[in-house]
N, C-alpha and C positions, 0 to 999 in steps of 0.2 A: 499168935492171938495178937487180934488185928485193934489198937489201940483208939478209939472216937475219943479225944478230949478235944469236942465241940469249942469248948471256954477257951481254949489258950489263942481261938482265933481273936479274941479281942483283944489281945494285946498287940494286937496291927492296929489297932487304934492311936499306938501312941509314934506311927509312922508320920501323922500327919504335924507332928510339929519340925519335920523338914523344912515346911512352910516359913516358918524364923527368920530363914536365909533371906528373907524380899524386903524386908523389913531392919534385919541385922547386917546384914551384905557379909558375913562367915562362913566361907563355902562347908566349913567342919560342919554346923547346921543342919548341911545337908543328907550328912550319915546318920539321920534318922531313918529316909525313907528305908532304911533296914527291917526295920520292924513291922513293914508292909510283911514279911516270908513268915507273920503271924496268921494268914489268912487263909493259908491252907489247910490249914487246920478247918478249917469250914466247907471246906471239898471234900476231905478225907472221910470229913465225919462221916458225910452224908451214903460214903459206900456199904453196901446195905450186905451186913454179915456178922459172925462176931470170931469162924474159926480161919485159920488159913488151909485155906485147902491146895488141888492143885492146878486150877484156873487161875485164879488170886497168885501166888507163887510166876507162875509165868507172864501173870501181869505184870506184875513187880520188873521182873529183869524187863520184859518189855522198854517196860517206863523210864529205865532208870539208863537204856541203853539207846536211847532217845536221848534223854538227855545228856549222858556221856556225847553225845557229838556236837550238841549244841554245848556240854562248856568248854570243846574245845574252842568250837568260836571265839565264844567270848574271851577265854586267853588269850588267843590272837588279837582281838579287836582290845584288849586290853595291854596287853605290849607294844601297840603301833602307839596307842593313842601316848601309853606314859611315856614312850624313846619322841616323841614329837613335842612332848606341851613340861616332860621332866619337871613335873611339879606334884608333891607327896599329895596336896588335898585334893589333885585331879582324882590319882591312882584313890586312894581312900573312896572316893563317892562313884565312881565305875564299880570296886569289887564289891560297894553294898547295893550297888543300883543288879550286878549279876545274879548274887545271893539271892536279892525277892525275885529274880525272873528264872532263874534256874529251880530254886523250888516250889516257884507256884505253877514250872511246865511242868514240874514231877508229877504234882497233884492233880492237875488239872489232864494231864496225858494218863495215869492212871484209873479216874473216873471215865473216862470216855472208853478206855480199856474194858472197864467192870461193869459198864451198863451194855455193852455189847449184847 
């Protein structure tokens, strides 16, 4: 069953709390960026259909394969950055950003494959 939770996308607006970094200077305020991942619910809720058919399963597999390759590149970039800076705050921010990018990229890729 395809779950359509359009309303969960509104949690993504909590990601704007990361703008507090510009007046507080606290690097951990940027970790609120992770809430932008909830915007992917807006994209997946637009997919038409209420049952998982063969086409949807194949599209989901190919979207996961695409995002999986991208996640390996993200992990390498995070590893290089942490080895360079050796700061836990930088690691926290990079993991948050990669989580957001990965989830939204999966939602966009699945939507593109479903609309073909």
